[in-house]
C-alpha positions in Angstrom: 0.4 3.8 -17.2 3.2 6.5 -16.9 0.7 8.8 -15.3 -0.1 6.0 -12.8 3.4 5.6 -11.7 4.0 8.7 -11.6 1.2 9.6 -9.1 2.0 7.2 -7.0 5.4 7.5 -6.4 4.4 11.0 -5.8 1.7 9.9 -3.2 4.5 7.6 -1.6 7.1 10.6 -1.4 4.5 12.9 0.2 3.5 9.9 2.6 6.6 9.8 3.9 7.0 13.2 4.5 3.7 12.7 6.6 1.1 14.4 4.4 -2.0 13.2 5.5 -3.6 13.6 1.7 -1.1 11.5 0.0 -1.7 8.5 3.1 -5.1 9.1 2.4 -4.6 8.7 -1.6 -2.6 5.1 -0.8 -5.1 4.1 1.2 -8.0 4.5 -1.0 -6.1 3.1 -4.0 -4.9 -0.3 -1.7 -7.5 -0.4 1.2 -10.4 -2.6 -0.8 -7.7 -5.2 -2.2 -5.6 -5.7 1.1 -9.5 -5.5 3.5 -10.0 -8.8 1.0 -7.4 -10.6 2.1 -7.9 -9.8 5.8 -11.3 -10.6 5.7 -10.3 -14.0 3.9 -7.8 -14.8 6.3 -9.6 -13.2 9.7 -13.0 -14.9 8.7 -14.8 -12.1 9.5 -15.0 -8.4 9.1 -14.5 -6.7 12.1 -11.3 -8.3 12.8 -10.2 -7.7 9.2 -11.0 -4.0 9.7 -8.7 -4.2 12.7 -6.3 -6.2 11.1 -6.3 -3.7 7.6 -6.1 -0.4 10.3 -3.4 -2.0 11.7 -1.6 -3.0 8.8 -1.9 0.6 6.9 -0.6 2.2 10.4 2.9 -0.4 9.8 3.4 0.5 6.4 3.4 4.2 6.6 5.4 4.1 9.8 7.9 1.9 7.7 7.3 3.8 4.5 10.7 4.8 4.3 12.1 0.9 4.2 10.5 0.9 0.5 12.9 0.8 -2.1 11.0 1.6 -4.9 7.2 3.0 -5.4 6.5 0.6 -7.6 6.9 -2.3 -5.3 4.1 -0.6 -2.9 1.3 -3.0 -3.5 3.2 -6.0 -3.1 5.2 -4.7 0.1 1.8 -4.0 1.5 0.0 -7.0 1.0 3.3 -8.4 2.5 2.9 -6.5 5.8 -0.6 -7.1 5.6 -0.4 -11.2 5.7 2.4 -10.8 8.3 -0.8 -8.7 10.6 -3.4 -11.7 9.8 -0.7 -14.1 10.5 0.1 -12.1 14.1 -3.8 -11.8 14.7 -4.2 -15.5 14.1 -1.1 -16.9 16.3 -3.1 -14.4 19.1 -6.6 -15.4 18.4 -6.9 -19.1 16.5 -6.9 -22.4 18.5 -4.9 -25.0 16.3 -6.4 -28.6 16.6 -3.6 -30.7 16.1 -5.1 -33.7 14.1 -3.2 -37.0 14.3 -1.1 -38.6 11.7 -4.3 -40.9 10.6 -5.0 -38.2 8.5 -2.2 -38.9 5.7 -4.9 -41.8 4.2 -7.3 -39.3 3.4 -5.1 -36.7 2.3 -4.9 -38.2 -0.9 -6.1 -36.0 -4.0 -8.4 -37.9 -5.9 -7.7 -35.4 -8.8 -10.7 -34.7 -9.5 -11.8 -30.6 -10.7 -15.1 -30.8 -8.5 -14.9 -26.9 -8.4 -15.2 -25.8 -11.7 -18.8 -25.3 -12.0 -19.1 -23.1 -8.9 -18.8 -19.6 -8.7 -16.2 -17.9 -7.2 -18.3 -15.9 -5.1 -19.4 -19.3 -3.4 -15.9 -20.5 -2.8 -14.9 -17.2 -1.2 -17.8 -17.4 0.9 -17.0 -20.6 1.6 -13.4 -20.6 2.7 -14.9 -17.6 5.1 -16.6 -19.7 6.9 -14.0 -22.6 7.5 -12.7 -23.0 10.9 -10.0 -20.7 11.9 -7.0 -22.8 11.6 -8.1 -24.3 8.4 -8.7 -20.9 6.8 -5.6 -19.5 7.9 -3.3 -22.3 6.3 -5.9 -22.7 3.1 -5.4 -19.0 2.5 -1.4 -19.0 2.8 -1.0 -22.0 1.0 -3.4 -21.7 -1.9 -3.8 -18.0 -2.6 -0.2 -17.0 -1.3 2.0 -19.3 -2.2 3.7 -20.0 1.0 4.8 -23.8 1.6 3.9 -26.1 4.5 7.4 -25.1 6.0 6.9 -21.5 5.8 3.4 -21.8 7.1 4.7 -23.7 10.1 7.4 -21.4 10.6 5.0 -18.4 10.5 2.3 -19.5 12.6 4.2 -22.0 15.4 2.7 -25.2 14.4 4.0 -28.4 12.6 4.5 -29.2 9.3 2.4 -32.1 9.7 -0.9 -29.4 11.4 -0.4 -27.5 8.2 -0.7 -30.5 5.9 -3.6 -31.9 7.9 -5.2 -28.2 8.3 -5.3 -28.0 4.6 -6.3 -30.9 3.3 -9.2 -31.1 6.2 -9.8 -27.4 4.7 -10.0 -29.0 1.1 -12.3 -31.7 2.1 -14.6 -29.2 4.4 -14.8 -27.1 0.9 -15.6 -29.8 -1.1 -18.2 -31.1 0.8 -19.6 -28.1 1.3 -19.7 -26.6 -1.9 -20.8 -30.0 -3.9 -23.8 -30.3 -1.6 -24.6 -26.6 -2.3 -24.0 -26.9 -6.2 -26.4 -29.8 -5.8 -29.2 -28.7 -4.0 -29.0 -25.5 -6.2 -28.6 -27.3 -9.6 
């Protein structure tokens, strides 16, 4: 483990000096995980690749701001998530669901997802409508509050909540039908 930390610290030190081999090493170490975040949030591979490349360019440009080399992965993920948010602001249409959704937004408490494979859930998340997908990912996977989501995306907290509950409803409907049809 110490050797891995040393290698990463060395790569970051060299990347700060602009050495392409060090940047390539960091890209190879972190690009797959960050690409998965991008695909999950943009919903398609082409846009995910664009956001990923832009994120790495920003990271390498701002590498001098990183305080500790061991925190590179988390620091990079914040950049990636912020770039996905920036992308969504420019490219997603946000439905302002009316507040009538409040009654249907209550959780029934069942754990309907327990018999569904993670790959199926991941694919279903990618197929959610843009706004629903973005809010769902930020709330569930990135641990943002609805207040933080609304501030980040420039939408109301009510819209964030309704998009989240709409996403849950769509996922439950599609995945339980898929489970029923395959089982």
